[in-house]
N, C-alpha and C positions, 0 to 999 in steps of 0.2 A: 126369146133368146136364140141367137143363131147357133147352129149345131156345133161349130168350132168352140164357141163359148161354153156350151153345155159339156162338151168333152173335157175342157179345161177345168171346169168346176168339179166334174166327177173325178178327174185325176187328182185334184187337190184333196177331195174327200177321201180318195183311196189312200193317199199318203198319210193323212191323219189316222185313218183306220189302221194301217199297218203299224204306225208308231204306237198306237194304243195297245194293239195285240202283243207287241214284243217288249212293252215296258217292263221294268223289273218286277212290278207287282201286278201286271196284267193277267188276263185269263190263262195264259200259258204257264204261269207260275204256280198254279194250284197243284198241291201234292196230296191233299186229302180233305174230305168233309166227314167229320166224325159226329154221329148222332149220340147224344148222351143216353138215350134209351137203350142203345146197344152196349153201353158200358156202365152198368148200375153201380160199380165201385167208384166211378168218377175218374178213373185213370184212362187217359186216351193214348193211343199208340204214338210213341216218339214225341210226346208233348209233356213238358213238366207240369206239375201241379195236380190238384184234385178239383174236378169241375162238377158241380152239383146244382140242380135247380133249387132256387130259394124263393118261392112265390113268383113274383113278377120280375125277379132278377136271377142272374146266374152267379153262384158263389164260386170263387176261385181261392183255394188255399194251397199251402205247401209248394208255391211256385218258384222253386230254386232256379235261378238263372233267367227269370222273366223280368220284364219291365212293364209297368202299368203307367200310362200317361207320361211315358218317357223317363220314369224314375225307377230305381231298383225296387223290387216288390218284396213286401213282407206282410205277414198276417193274412187278412182276408180282404178281397176286393169283391164288391157287388157290381156286376156288369149288366148293361142293357144291350139289346141287339145293336150292332154297328150299322149305321145307315149311310155313312159317307165313303164306303169302299175301303179296301185294305190299307191305303195310305193313311187313312184317318182312324184305323182301328186302335183301340186303347192298349192292347196287349202285344208285346213283341218278345221273340226269343232270338237274340242276335239279329240277323238280317231277315229272319222269318217274321211275318205278321200273322197274328191269330185273330181271325175275324169271327165275331160272335153272331150267329144266325138264330132266328126263331121262325118256324113255319108251322102254322096251324097248332100252336101251343107247344111244339116240340123244339128243344134246344139242340144246336149243333155248333161245332167249332171248325172253321175252314182254315187250312194252312196255305199261305202264300209264301213261296220260297223262290227268290231270284235265280237260284241255282237248279231249279227243277229241270229234269231232262227234257220235258216237253218244250221248254223255252230255249234251252241251250242247243238243242238239236232240231229246232223248228225248221221244217223243209220248205215252208212257204205254202201259198195257196194257188190253186188253179182258179183264175178269174176270167170270165168272158169279157171281150172288148165292149165298150159302150156302144149301144145300138138304139137309135131313136124309137124303134117299134116297141121297145119294152117300157117306154115312159109314156103313160097314158093318163087321161083325165078320169077321175073317179068321183063318186058322190057318197058321202057318209050319211047314214040314217041312224041316229041314236035310238037305243031302246028307252022305254019309259024309266027303267031303272037297270042297274047293272045285274047281269045274270051270271051266276057261278055254275060252271060245268066241271064235273070231275073228269080229269084226264090223266093218263099214265104219264109218268116222268122218267127221265133217263136213268135215274137211280133205282128203278123198279117199283117205286111207290106211286100211289095215286093221290093227287091233290086238286084243290079247286083252282080253276082258271077264271078270272073275272072278265066278262065280255060286255062291252059297252054299246055295240051297234054293228051295222052291216056296212061294208065297203063294196060298192058296185062299180064295175068298170068293164070295158070292152077290150078283149085281146084276141088276136088271131081270128077276127071276124065274128066272135061270139061274146055274149054277155056272161059275166062271171061275178061271183060274190064271195067275199071272205068275211068271216066273223072276226071282229077285232076288239082289242082292249084299247082304252083311252088312258094315255099316260099323264103324269102330273102336269106336263107343259101343254096338254091338249093334243099332242101328236098321237097318231094311231100306231098300234103294234099288232102285226099278224103273225101267227105261227102257221105255216102252210107247207104242203107237199105238192108235188106235180108229177107229170109223167116221167121225169128224169130221176125222181127220188129213188135212191138205192142203187142206181146204175150210173147215169151221167152226172149225178150230184149226190150229196149226202141225203139221208132219208127224210130230212125236213129242213126248212130254213126259216129265218126271221125276215120280216119286212117292216120298216118303220117309215112313216110319212110325216110331213109337217102337220100342224093343226089345220083342220078344215076351216074354210071361211064361214061367214054367217049363214050362207045357203047350203053348206055341206060340201062345197066343191073342194077337191084336193087332188094333187098329182100323186099317182102311184108309180113309182120308178123302180121297176124290178132290176135295173142295173145296180141298184143298191141293196139287193137281197144279200143277206150275210149268213154265214154258218153260225149255228148256235154254239155257245161255249163248250157244250159236251162233245162237239165234233173236233175240238182243238185239244182238249185235255180231259182226263178222267175226273170224276168226283163232282161234276156239276149236276144240277137237278132238272135241267131244261124240260119244260112241258112239251108233250107231243101235240100235234095239231088237233083241235077239237073237231067234232063231227061236222062235215060239210066243207072243211078247209083243204081238201085235196083237189087241185085243179086238174081237169082232164086233158090238159095240153102240156107240151114240153116247154118249160120256161128255161130257155138256154141263155140265161143272163145272170149277172152277179157272181158272187162267190159260189164255187161248185164243190170243191173238196180240198183236202190236203194234197200237196204234191206227193206223188208216190216216189219213195226213195229206193 
């Protein structure tokens, strides 16, 4: 693909990315993630109802003002983790959507509010211009089985991060490797840091690639490096980079940070 075409494709991707970020129920709309273990009485801050674990379900009672599946709520609702994002969450409180999460057996409720200050006062992102040198050929080598590594998360807890293989590529004249997860569509997901992390960019970033071909070949385009949700709004769980995923070079590409206001 000629460079002008690649720039156009990247610009179209950037427009879709910006639209997703600023959507009414996008990541900027999060105002809280409440772990039930921190609220043994089942009463969550600024959320109606009593929320309690009930085996493999989450029990919701006394939910005055809530709707479940789009209908006024009464009695008890038994909820499962929401897998389709906030727009598909079963529970709502006016314009707010209450997303049910479960991580390593622990239940939480995440609140998405279109009127969240992080969304209404979003200053925008600093993004480096597209540069061909940051789009490189890579090769994916899968592990025999998924490996789970305990890593710190942005909320201060430690959780397992599933890693499916190694992504090898050449940047700035040297060979590099990232340990990556394999997503449901076969694409790769890396949590990485580099020499700009914490100064010229946020302390870590995410990189996603298409699914590798049958021989493991895949393009790693760092022009598409993005900020993790926890860089945009509080109350996200974002995993930190696993061991070995800090590149010794300055990756001056992709999303770098929030615009300073």
